[in-house]
Backbone and ligand atoms as CSV (ligand in chain L), in Angstrom:
chain,resi,resn,atom,element,x,y,z
A,1,MET,N,N,174.880,-12.529,60.526
A,1,MET,CA,C,174.148,-13.449,61.307
A,1,MET,C,C,172.924,-12.804,61.862
A,2,LYS,N,N,173.119,-11.726,62.506
A,2,LYS,CA,C,172.167,-10.716,62.998
A,2,LYS,C,C,171.109,-10.418,61.974
A,3,PHE,N,N,171.539,-10.038,60.788
A,3,PHE,CA,C,170.634,-9.848,59.679
A,3,PHE,C,C,169.644,-10.853,59.376
A,4,THR,N,N,170.250,-11.979,59.190
A,4,THR,CA,C,169.415,-13.315,58.875
A,4,THR,C,C,168.361,-13.488,59.842
A,5,LEU,N,N,168.879,-13.396,61.257
A,5,LEU,CA,C,167.831,-13.669,62.296
A,5,LEU,C,C,166.593,-12.765,62.252
A,6,GLY,N,N,167.195,-11.489,61.972
A,6,GLY,CA,C,166.191,-10.338,61.940
A,6,GLY,C,C,165.103,-10.577,60.716
A,7,ALA,N,N,165.762,-10.924,59.624
A,7,ALA,CA,C,165.017,-11.197,58.542
A,7,ALA,C,C,163.902,-12.310,58.817
A,8,MET,N,N,164.304,-13.317,59.580
A,8,MET,CA,C,163.479,-14.538,59.706
A,8,MET,C,C,162.535,-14.048,60.699
A,9,ALA,N,N,162.796,-13.245,61.678
A,9,ALA,CA,C,161.806,-12.743,62.580
A,9,ALA,C,C,160.582,-11.975,61.869
A,10,ALA,N,N,161.219,-11.006,61.033
A,10,ALA,CA,C,160.144,-10.296,60.247
A,10,ALA,C,C,159.278,-11.172,59.372
A,11,PHE,N,N,159.922,-12.038,58.879
A,11,PHE,CA,C,159.025,-12.944,58.097
A,11,PHE,C,C,158.033,-13.840,59.001
A,12,ALA,N,N,158.437,-14.304,60.092
A,12,ALA,CA,C,157.553,-14.968,60.983
A,12,ALA,C,C,156.417,-14.025,61.483
A,13,LEU,N,N,156.745,-12.771,61.622
A,13,LEU,CA,C,155.738,-11.829,62.198
A,13,LEU,C,C,154.780,-11.482,61.112
A,14,SER,N,N,155.222,-11.315,59.874
A,14,SER,CA,C,154.232,-11.110,58.793
A,14,SER,C,C,153.339,-12.288,58.348
A,15,THR,N,N,153.911,-13.596,58.507
A,15,THR,CA,C,153.043,-14.727,58.333
A,15,THR,C,C,151.893,-14.756,59.335
A,16,ALA,N,N,152.388,-14.302,60.626
A,16,ALA,CA,C,151.415,-14.338,61.594
A,16,ALA,C,C,150.355,-13.440,61.391
A,17,ALA,N,N,150.662,-12.207,61.019
A,17,ALA,CA,C,149.627,-11.188,60.618
A,17,ALA,C,C,148.784,-11.581,59.514
A,18,MET,N,N,149.292,-12.355,58.531
A,18,MET,CA,C,148.469,-12.782,57.384
A,18,MET,C,C,147.496,-13.860,57.717
A,19,ALA,N,N,147.881,-14.651,58.777
A,19,ALA,CA,C,147.199,-15.754,59.151
A,19,ALA,C,C,145.761,-15.459,59.655
A,20,SER,N,N,145.638,-14.357,60.277
A,20,SER,CA,C,144.375,-14.001,60.907
A,20,SER,C,C,143.455,-13.137,59.833
A,21,GLU,N,N,144.015,-12.920,58.728
A,21,GLU,CA,C,143.232,-12.127,57.845
A,21,GLU,C,C,142.373,-12.859,56.968
A,22,VAL,N,N,141.260,-12.489,56.599
A,22,VAL,CA,C,140.233,-13.164,55.820
A,22,VAL,C,C,140.630,-12.852,54.278
A,23,ALA,N,N,140.865,-13.904,53.407
A,23,ALA,CA,C,141.085,-13.516,52.108
A,23,ALA,C,C,139.919,-12.920,51.455
A,24,PRO,N,N,140.221,-12.065,50.356
A,24,PRO,CA,C,139.049,-11.410,49.856
A,24,PRO,C,C,137.868,-12.357,49.171
A,25,GLU,N,N,138.310,-13.473,48.703
A,25,GLU,CA,C,137.174,-14.373,48.331
A,25,GLU,C,C,136.540,-15.134,49.350
A,26,ALA,N,N,137.063,-15.053,50.660
A,26,ALA,CA,C,136.369,-15.627,51.703
A,26,ALA,C,C,135.635,-14.805,52.646
A,27,VAL,N,N,135.483,-13.569,52.376
A,27,VAL,CA,C,134.697,-12.579,53.142
A,27,VAL,C,C,133.329,-13.038,53.153
A,28,GLU,N,N,132.679,-13.221,54.402
A,28,GLU,CA,C,131.364,-13.599,54.376
A,28,GLU,C,C,130.310,-12.558,54.451
A,29,PHE,N,N,129.409,-12.511,53.419
A,29,PHE,CA,C,128.431,-11.372,53.399
A,29,PHE,C,C,127.019,-11.903,53.737
A,30,THR,N,N,126.416,-11.379,54.779
A,30,THR,CA,C,125.139,-11.770,55.294
A,30,THR,C,C,124.141,-10.817,55.102
A,31,ASP,N,N,122.904,-10.842,55.337
A,31,ASP,CA,C,121.813,-9.894,55.180
A,31,ASP,C,C,122.181,-8.723,56.073
A,32,ASP,N,N,123.071,-8.929,57.126
A,32,ASP,CA,C,123.341,-7.689,57.982
A,32,ASP,C,C,124.674,-7.031,57.492
A,33,GLY,N,N,125.266,-7.549,56.465
A,33,GLY,CA,C,126.495,-6.879,55.989
A,33,GLY,C,C,127.615,-7.956,56.221
A,34,VAL,N,N,128.793,-7.338,56.558
A,34,VAL,CA,C,130.089,-8.173,56.894
A,34,VAL,C,C,130.133,-7.987,58.387
A,35,VAL,N,N,129.816,-8.893,59.143
A,35,VAL,CA,C,129.674,-8.786,60.611
A,35,VAL,C,C,131.041,-8.861,61.219
A,36,ALA,N,N,131.870,-9.880,60.797
A,36,ALA,CA,C,133.156,-10.156,61.314
A,36,ALA,C,C,134.207,-9.171,60.833
A,37,SER,N,N,135.077,-8.809,61.804
A,37,SER,CA,C,136.362,-7.953,61.354
A,37,SER,C,C,136.998,-8.772,60.371
A,38,LEU,N,N,137.636,-8.156,59.333
A,38,LEU,CA,C,138.397,-8.859,58.454
A,38,LEU,C,C,139.769,-9.207,58.881
A,39,THR,N,N,140.283,-8.568,60.013
A,39,THR,CA,C,141.608,-8.989,60.511
A,39,THR,C,C,141.558,-9.356,61.946
A,40,GLY,N,N,140.635,-9.042,62.874
A,40,GLY,CA,C,140.528,-9.209,64.203
A,40,GLY,C,C,141.236,-8.206,64.862
A,41,THR,N,N,141.780,-7.196,64.171
A,41,THR,CA,C,142.429,-5.973,64.830
A,41,THR,C,C,141.500,-4.966,64.625
A,42,ALA,N,N,141.253,-4.107,65.717
A,42,ALA,CA,C,140.483,-3.056,65.611
A,42,ALA,C,C,140.829,-2.089,64.546
A,43,GLY,N,N,140.122,-1.276,64.003
A,43,GLY,CA,C,140.522,-0.400,63.041
A,43,GLY,C,C,140.882,1.004,63.627
A,44,ASP,N,N,141.693,1.575,63.011
A,44,ASP,CA,C,142.271,2.817,63.565
A,44,ASP,C,C,141.898,4.000,62.732
A,45,PRO,N,N,140.927,4.791,63.354
A,45,PRO,CA,C,140.221,5.813,62.461
A,45,PRO,C,C,141.214,6.862,61.880
A,46,VAL,N,N,142.419,7.110,62.621
A,46,VAL,CA,C,143.253,8.057,62.034
A,46,VAL,C,C,144.039,7.698,60.778
A,47,ALA,N,N,144.453,6.421,60.775
A,47,ALA,CA,C,144.987,5.608,59.438
A,47,ALA,C,C,143.868,5.689,58.590
A,48,GLY,N,N,142.737,5.357,58.945
A,48,GLY,CA,C,141.506,5.139,58.059
A,48,GLY,C,C,141.417,6.515,57.280
A,49,ALA,N,N,141.442,7.703,58.015
A,49,ALA,CA,C,141.247,9.052,57.205
A,49,ALA,C,C,142.302,9.198,56.266
A,50,GLU,N,N,143.480,8.664,56.451
A,50,GLU,CA,C,144.613,8.791,55.570
A,50,GLU,C,C,144.385,7.952,54.250
A,51,ALA,N,N,143.919,6.657,54.613
A,51,ALA,CA,C,143.658,5.778,53.407
A,51,ALA,C,C,142.503,6.346,52.581
A,52,PHE,N,N,141.534,6.932,53.323
A,52,PHE,CA,C,140.405,7.504,52.637
A,52,PHE,C,C,140.717,8.661,51.656
A,53,LYS,N,N,141.545,9.409,52.091
A,53,LYS,CA,C,141.897,10.683,51.217
A,53,LYS,C,C,143.077,10.460,50.254
A,54,ASN,N,N,143.799,9.478,50.500
A,54,ASN,CA,C,145.060,9.157,49.684
A,54,ASN,C,C,144.591,8.695,48.348
A,55,ARG,N,N,145.113,9.424,47.207
A,55,ARG,CA,C,144.667,9.064,45.901
A,55,ARG,C,C,145.189,7.662,45.544
A,56,LYS,N,N,146.227,7.099,46.119
A,56,LYS,CA,C,146.705,5.832,45.797
A,56,LYS,C,C,145.904,4.661,46.516
A,57,ASP,N,N,145.167,5.053,47.571
A,57,ASP,CA,C,144.538,4.156,48.290
A,57,ASP,C,C,142.956,4.205,48.073
A,58,GLY,N,N,142.327,4.754,49.055
A,58,GLY,CA,C,140.976,4.918,48.833
A,58,GLY,C,C,140.380,5.830,47.699
A,59,ASN,N,N,141.060,6.883,47.841
A,59,ASN,CA,C,140.685,7.989,46.846
A,59,ASN,C,C,139.085,8.272,46.826
A,60,CYS,N,N,138.646,8.151,48.036
A,60,CYS,CA,C,137.190,8.168,48.314
A,60,CYS,C,C,136.625,9.634,47.994
A,61,LEU,N,N,137.557,10.713,48.125
A,61,LEU,CA,C,136.895,12.055,47.760
A,61,LEU,C,C,136.827,12.222,46.319
A,62,ALA,N,N,137.453,11.418,45.517
A,62,ALA,CA,C,137.155,11.512,43.987
A,62,ALA,C,C,135.651,11.450,43.707
A,63,CYS,N,N,134.957,10.696,44.473
A,63,CYS,CA,C,133.521,10.548,44.287
A,63,CYS,C,C,132.454,11.053,45.415
A,64,HIS,N,N,133.042,11.257,46.546
A,64,HIS,CA,C,132.321,11.598,47.673
A,64,HIS,C,C,132.694,13.031,48.290
A,65,ALA,N,N,131.721,14.025,48.629
A,65,ALA,CA,C,131.977,14.939,49.501
A,65,ALA,C,C,132.021,14.579,50.939
A,66,ASN,N,N,132.838,15.045,51.708
A,66,ASN,CA,C,133.030,14.802,53.167
A,66,ASN,C,C,133.382,16.079,54.060
A,67,SER,N,N,132.383,16.754,54.640
A,67,SER,CA,C,132.736,17.931,55.339
A,67,SER,C,C,133.795,17.944,56.194
A,68,ASP,N,N,134.042,16.666,56.873
A,68,ASP,CA,C,135.099,16.427,57.740
A,68,ASP,C,C,136.554,16.668,57.149
A,69,MET,N,N,136.555,16.602,55.868
A,69,MET,CA,C,137.785,16.961,55.167
A,69,MET,C,C,137.645,18.184,54.284
A,70,SER,N,N,137.047,19.210,54.732
A,70,SER,CA,C,136.867,20.349,53.915
A,70,SER,C,C,138.167,20.903,53.589
A,71,GLY,N,N,139.168,20.643,54.387
A,71,GLY,CA,C,140.484,21.161,54.133
A,71,GLY,C,C,141.135,20.592,52.802
A,72,GLU,N,N,140.663,19.490,52.379
A,72,GLU,CA,C,141.192,18.756,51.046
A,72,GLU,C,C,140.697,19.585,49.913
A,73,LEU,N,N,141.439,19.521,48.712
A,73,LEU,CA,C,141.071,20.337,47.696
A,73,LEU,C,C,139.723,19.807,46.913
A,74,PHE,N,N,139.832,18.596,46.525
A,74,PHE,CA,C,138.788,18.141,45.502
A,74,PHE,C,C,137.870,17.281,46.079
A,75,HIS,N,N,136.482,17.547,46.080
A,75,HIS,CA,C,135.595,16.464,46.517
A,75,HIS,C,C,134.497,16.196,45.354
A,76,GLY,N,N,134.429,15.060,44.858
A,76,GLY,CA,C,133.691,14.689,43.816
A,76,GLY,C,C,132.234,14.612,44.266
A,77,ASP,N,N,131.272,14.596,43.269
A,77,ASP,CA,C,129.787,14.385,43.757
A,77,ASP,C,C,129.155,13.374,42.821
A,78,VAL,N,N,129.971,12.380,42.519
A,78,VAL,CA,C,129.322,11.164,41.724
A,78,VAL,C,C,128.745,10.348,42.711
A,79,GLY,N,N,129.170,10.258,43.918
A,79,GLY,CA,C,128.535,9.387,44.987
A,79,GLY,C,C,127.772,10.425,46.025
A,80,PRO,N,N,126.994,10.007,46.899
A,80,PRO,CA,C,126.425,10.636,47.984
A,80,PRO,C,C,127.370,11.312,48.795
A,81,SER,N,N,127.119,12.493,49.432
A,81,SER,CA,C,127.868,13.097,50.518
A,81,SER,C,C,128.043,12.100,51.756
A,82,LEU,N,N,129.301,11.867,52.292
A,82,LEU,CA,C,129.304,10.933,53.476
A,82,LEU,C,C,129.173,11.504,54.740
A,83,ASP,N,N,128.653,12.829,54.746
A,83,ASP,CA,C,128.359,13.480,56.055
A,83,ASP,C,C,127.357,12.612,56.775
A,84,GLY,N,N,127.473,12.167,58.056
A,84,GLY,CA,C,126.699,11.495,58.881
A,84,GLY,C,C,126.336,10.090,58.309
A,85,VAL,N,N,127.310,9.513,57.743
A,85,VAL,CA,C,126.958,8.309,57.046
A,85,VAL,C,C,126.850,7.184,58.124
A,86,ALA,N,N,127.546,7.388,59.304
A,86,ALA,CA,C,127.411,6.142,60.226
A,86,ALA,C,C,126.051,6.248,61.084
A,87,SER,N,N,125.323,7.448,60.721
A,87,SER,CA,C,123.980,7.337,61.278
A,87,SER,C,C,122.918,6.642,60.273
A,88,ARG,N,N,123.480,6.427,59.149
A,88,ARG,CA,C,122.496,5.709,58.230
A,88,ARG,C,C,122.806,4.229,57.919
A,89,TRP,N,N,124.182,3.755,58.257
A,89,TRP,CA,C,124.593,2.440,58.084
A,89,TRP,C,C,125.286,2.229,59.389
A,90,ASP,N,N,125.274,0.840,59.663
A,90,ASP,CA,C,125.940,0.504,60.894
A,90,ASP,C,C,127.319,-0.148,60.459
A,91,GLU,N,N,128.065,-0.736,61.385
A,91,GLU,CA,C,129.439,-0.873,61.099
A,91,GLU,C,C,129.563,-2.207,60.096
A,92,ALA,N,N,128.643,-3.114,60.325
A,92,ALA,CA,C,128.746,-4.365,59.419
A,92,ALA,C,C,128.322,-3.887,57.972
A,93,GLN,N,N,127.382,-2.951,57.900
A,93,GLN,CA,C,126.987,-2.412,56.472
A,93,GLN,C,C,128.083,-1.771,55.969
A,94,LEU,N,N,128.680,-0.786,56.755
A,94,LEU,CA,C,129.871,-0.018,56.191
A,94,LEU,C,C,130.953,-0.887,55.695
A,95,ARG,N,N,131.335,-2.021,56.462
A,95,ARG,CA,C,132.368,-2.924,56.101
A,95,ARG,C,C,131.973,-3.646,54.846
A,96,ALA,N,N,130.720,-3.945,54.566
A,96,ALA,CA,C,130.355,-4.598,53.348
A,96,ALA,C,C,130.413,-3.650,52.164
A,97,ILE,N,N,130.152,-2.366,52.478
A,97,ILE,CA,C,130.142,-1.366,51.307
A,97,ILE,C,C,131.547,-1.164,50.761
A,98,VAL,N,N,132.543,-1.123,51.697
A,98,VAL,CA,C,133.820,-0.773,51.427
A,98,VAL,C,C,134.515,-2.049,50.929
A,99,THR,N,N,134.309,-3.235,51.395
A,99,THR,CA,C,134.855,-4.351,50.987
A,99,THR,C,C,134.267,-4.654,49.534
A,100,ASN,N,N,133.105,-4.708,49.271
A,100,ASN,CA,C,132.579,-5.049,47.931
A,100,ASN,C,C,131.214,-4.325,47.677
A,101,SER,N,N,131.180,-3.124,47.210
A,101,SER,CA,C,129.959,-2.330,47.203
A,101,SER,C,C,128.933,-2.942,46.312
A,102,LYS,N,N,129.362,-3.875,45.385
A,102,LYS,CA,C,128.390,-4.471,44.461
A,102,LYS,C,C,127.495,-5.320,45.260
A,103,LYS,N,N,127.820,-5.979,46.408
A,103,LYS,CA,C,127.076,-6.762,47.195
A,103,LYS,C,C,126.046,-6.011,47.872
A,104,ILE,N,N,126.115,-4.762,47.944
A,104,ILE,CA,C,125.025,-3.928,48.876
A,104,ILE,C,C,124.308,-3.180,47.795
A,105,PHE,N,N,124.929,-2.610,46.710
A,105,PHE,CA,C,124.221,-1.752,45.819
A,105,PHE,C,C,123.927,-2.711,44.638
A,106,THR,N,N,124.321,-2.367,43.485
A,106,THR,CA,C,123.998,-3.333,42.325
A,106,THR,C,C,125.393,-3.630,41.719
A,107,ASP,N,N,125.354,-4.571,40.649
A,107,ASP,CA,C,126.430,-4.918,39.884
A,107,ASP,C,C,126.894,-3.621,39.181
A,108,GLU,N,N,125.944,-2.780,38.866
A,108,GLU,CA,C,126.359,-1.704,38.008
A,108,GLU,C,C,127.055,-0.620,38.784
A,109,THR,N,N,127.060,-0.570,40.124
A,109,THR,CA,C,127.596,0.535,40.748
A,109,THR,C,C,129.010,0.901,40.225
A,110,ILE,N,N,129.296,2.244,40.302
A,110,ILE,CA,C,130.693,2.504,39.769
A,110,ILE,C,C,131.673,2.516,40.894
A,111,MET,N,N,131.092,2.532,42.216
A,111,MET,CA,C,132.102,2.309,43.279
A,111,MET,C,C,132.747,1.113,43.368
A,112,PRO,N,N,134.120,1.211,43.389
A,112,PRO,CA,C,134.963,0.107,43.300
A,112,PRO,C,C,134.955,-0.952,44.547
A,113,GLY,N,N,135.019,-2.171,44.406
A,113,GLY,CA,C,135.163,-3.063,45.538
A,113,GLY,C,C,136.536,-2.850,46.125
A,114,PHE,N,N,136.652,-2.413,47.273
A,114,PHE,CA,C,138.165,-2.099,47.718
A,114,PHE,C,C,138.883,-3.392,48.202
A,115,TYR,N,N,138.082,-4.438,48.602
A,115,TYR,CA,C,138.702,-5.591,48.976
A,115,TYR,C,C,138.107,-6.752,48.459
A,116,SER,N,N,138.197,-6.816,47.098
A,116,SER,CA,C,137.577,-7.795,46.139
A,116,SER,C,C,138.407,-8.035,45.086
A,117,LEU,N,N,138.541,-9.140,44.540
A,117,LEU,CA,C,139.247,-9.505,43.307
A,117,LEU,C,C,138.492,-9.240,42.149
A,118,ASP,N,N,137.115,-8.903,42.408
A,118,ASP,CA,C,136.273,-8.674,41.067
A,118,ASP,C,C,136.177,-7.260,41.028
A,119,VAL,N,N,137.361,-6.613,40.701
A,119,VAL,CA,C,137.432,-5.176,40.495
A,119,VAL,C,C,137.071,-4.478,39.283
A,120,GLY,N,N,136.691,-5.438,38.255
A,120,GLY,CA,C,136.206,-4.739,37.087
A,120,GLY,C,C,137.172,-4.900,35.923
A,121,GLU,N,N,136.798,-5.126,34.752
A,121,GLU,CA,C,137.770,-5.456,33.671
A,121,GLU,C,C,138.522,-4.280,33.221
A,122,HIS,N,N,138.048,-3.040,33.407
A,122,HIS,CA,C,138.790,-1.887,32.882
A,122,HIS,C,C,140.044,-1.729,33.726
A,123,LEU,N,N,140.242,-2.315,34.766
A,123,LEU,CA,C,141.340,-1.915,35.676
A,123,LEU,C,C,142.793,-2.467,35.117
A,124,ALA,N,N,143.772,-1.685,35.444
A,124,ALA,CA,C,145.044,-2.063,34.859
A,124,ALA,C,C,145.549,-3.332,35.311
A,125,GLU,N,N,146.339,-3.940,34.492
A,125,GLU,CA,C,146.806,-5.269,34.723
A,125,GLU,C,C,147.485,-5.362,36.062
A,126,ALA,N,N,148.135,-4.278,36.546
A,126,ALA,CA,C,148.699,-4.190,37.758
A,126,ALA,C,C,147.814,-4.581,38.949
A,127,PHE,N,N,146.611,-4.421,38.858
A,127,PHE,CA,C,145.621,-4.739,39.724
A,127,PHE,C,C,145.120,-6.030,39.817
A,128,VAL,N,N,145.374,-6.749,38.681
A,128,VAL,CA,C,144.744,-8.146,38.600
A,128,VAL,C,C,145.310,-9.107,39.735
A,129,GLY,N,N,144.308,-9.727,40.543
A,129,GLY,CA,C,144.738,-10.514,41.739
A,129,GLY,C,C,145.066,-9.789,43.000
A,130,LYS,N,N,144.904,-8.518,42.899
A,130,LYS,CA,C,145.250,-7.635,44.155
A,130,LYS,C,C,144.160,-6.939,44.430
A,131,THR,N,N,144.005,-6.578,45.725
A,131,THR,CA,C,142.967,-5.722,46.039
A,131,THR,C,C,143.485,-4.318,46.177
A,132,ILE,N,N,142.564,-3.164,46.152
A,132,ILE,CA,C,143.073,-1.790,46.203
A,132,ILE,C,C,143.427,-1.454,47.587
A,133,LEU,N,N,142.614,-2.041,48.578
A,133,LEU,CA,C,142.955,-1.624,50.068
A,133,LEU,C,C,143.452,-3.014,50.728
A,134,THR,N,N,144.112,-3.003,51.671
A,134,THR,CA,C,144.567,-4.209,52.399
A,134,THR,C,C,143.250,-4.428,53.319
A,135,ALA,N,N,143.157,-5.660,53.965
A,135,ALA,CA,C,142.277,-5.839,54.920
A,135,ALA,C,C,142.293,-4.928,56.154
A,136,GLN,N,N,143.336,-4.591,56.653
A,136,GLN,CA,C,143.460,-3.734,57.637
A,136,GLN,C,C,143.225,-2.260,57.275
A,137,GLN,N,N,143.329,-1.863,56.136
A,137,GLN,CA,C,142.924,-0.558,55.553
A,137,GLN,C,C,141.518,-0.549,55.562
A,138,VAL,N,N,140.736,-1.554,55.117
A,138,VAL,CA,C,139.307,-1.647,55.069
A,138,VAL,C,C,138.753,-1.364,56.508
A,139,GLU,N,N,139.409,-2.069,57.630
A,139,GLU,CA,C,138.962,-1.982,58.904
A,139,GLU,C,C,139.379,-0.522,59.512
A,140,ASP,N,N,140.373,0.044,58.940
A,140,ASP,CA,C,140.698,1.503,59.409
A,140,ASP,C,C,139.753,2.522,58.795
A,141,VAL,N,N,139.320,2.398,57.477
A,141,VAL,CA,C,138.393,3.155,56.929
A,141,VAL,C,C,136.993,3.013,57.378
A,142,VAL,N,N,136.591,1.914,57.818
A,142,VAL,CA,C,135.330,1.573,58.590
A,142,VAL,C,C,135.394,2.240,59.843
A,143,ALA,N,N,136.538,2.219,60.524
A,143,ALA,CA,C,136.689,2.979,61.873
A,143,ALA,C,C,136.412,4.431,61.538
A,144,TYR,N,N,137.040,4.995,60.509
A,144,TYR,CA,C,136.846,6.282,60.259
A,144,TYR,C,C,135.505,6.749,59.992
A,145,LEU,N,N,134.962,6.005,59.051
A,145,LEU,CA,C,133.436,6.211,58.688
A,145,LEU,C,C,132.593,6.293,59.812
A,146,GLY,N,N,132.865,5.329,60.861
A,146,GLY,CA,C,132.132,5.361,62.177
A,146,GLY,C,C,132.036,6.596,62.838
A,147,THR,N,N,133.129,7.470,62.688
A,147,THR,CA,C,133.130,8.791,63.416
A,147,THR,C,C,132.160,9.915,62.699
A,148,LEU,N,N,131.642,9.527,61.429
A,148,LEU,CA,C,130.936,10.445,60.726
A,148,LEU,C,C,129.538,10.343,61.101
A,149,LYS,N,N,129.083,10.864,62.276
A,149,LYS,CA,C,127.747,10.787,62.716
A,149,LYS,C,C,127.083,12.241,62.524
A,150,ASP,N,N,125.697,12.221,62.406
A,150,ASP,CA,C,124.951,13.282,62.460
A,150,ASP,C,C,124.884,14.061,63.768
L,1,HEC,C1,C,134.191,5.948,41.514
L,1,HEC,C2,C,133.422,6.565,42.544
L,1,HEC,C3,C,133.457,6.137,43.776
L,1,HEC,C4,C,134.517,5.914,44.692
L,1,HEC,C5,C,136.121,6.081,44.354
L,1,HEC,C6,C,134.096,5.558,45.988
L,1,HEC,N1,N,132.643,5.594,45.975
L,1,HEC,FE1,FE,131.653,5.210,47.583
L,1,HEC,N2,N,129.892,5.466,46.378
L,1,HEC,C7,C,129.736,5.724,45.035
L,1,HEC,C8,C,128.554,5.642,44.565
L,1,HEC,C9,C,128.068,6.174,43.177
L,1,HEC,C10,C,127.636,5.464,45.703
L,1,HEC,C11,C,126.115,5.402,45.712
L,1,HEC,C12,C,125.596,3.959,45.524
L,1,HEC,C13,C,125.368,3.607,43.897
L,1,HEC,O1,O,124.497,4.384,43.429
L,1,HEC,O2,O,126.117,2.956,43.379
L,1,HEC,C14,C,128.599,5.162,46.850
L,1,HEC,C15,C,128.173,4.974,48.032
L,1,HEC,C16,C,128.963,4.751,49.109
L,1,HEC,C17,C,128.450,4.713,50.617
L,1,HEC,C18,C,126.965,4.746,51.047
L,1,HEC,C19,C,126.637,6.190,51.207
L,1,HEC,C20,C,125.258,6.508,51.692
L,1,HEC,O3,O,125.107,7.468,52.375
L,1,HEC,O4,O,124.220,5.644,51.179
L,1,HEC,C21,C,129.406,4.611,51.280
L,1,HEC,C22,C,129.542,4.537,52.862
L,1,HEC,C23,C,130.619,4.798,50.579
L,1,HEC,N3,N,130.298,4.975,49.140
L,1,HEC,C24,C,131.992,4.764,51.028
L,1,HEC,C25,C,133.024,4.916,50.100
L,1,HEC,C26,C,134.394,4.917,50.639
L,1,HEC,C27,C,134.881,4.843,52.145
L,1,HEC,C28,C,135.231,5.089,49.555
L,1,HEC,C29,C,136.722,5.091,49.508
L,1,HEC,C30,C,137.381,3.963,50.129
L,1,HEC,C31,C,134.396,5.263,48.381
L,1,HEC,N4,N,133.095,5.112,48.847
L,1,HEC,C32,C,134.868,5.453,47.208
L,1,HEC,C33,C,130.981,6.021,44.267
L,1,HEC,C34,C,132.272,5.909,44.669
């Protein structure tokens, strides 16, 4: 009985969390970027740093150097260095870049859209209908990027 109640409570909690989340296809891009938070919950820069470097999540270091993470082994150079990136782009712009870089750069950018269902045809079937990062992970990564100022 206890187990059932616990499971129901957990279910109720997770549906409540989902309800405030913007679905990937409903994210609103404006000339200023993505102004509204995807979740309504402030991003956590520490969790964001984890998602940033984790190869199964953002894997941002595969393409970007970032001096703040000089302790990590591999830094790619396919994309620009992210040193001081928050001095070049504001929060709404950074949220737009991480959510769906195609909307900010060009359709040809090789940077994945991390909260987009339009991830590219070459992706494994496991990703069809899924986003690479969750909405909250995007907020966390954006909060982390916000700490990278000149
Ligand atoms: C497959 C390579 C690749 C990956 C992975 C990647 N990016 Fe990028 N990123 C790029 C490229 C390339 C650009 C430059 C824009 C362009 O030419 O398409 C870019 C540009 C950016 C910019 C703008 C930088 C500036 O100074 O103008 C930000 C911010 C950014 N990426 C953040 C991220 C974050 C955060 C992640 C991980 C969640 C990530 N990128 C993962 C390739 C990548």
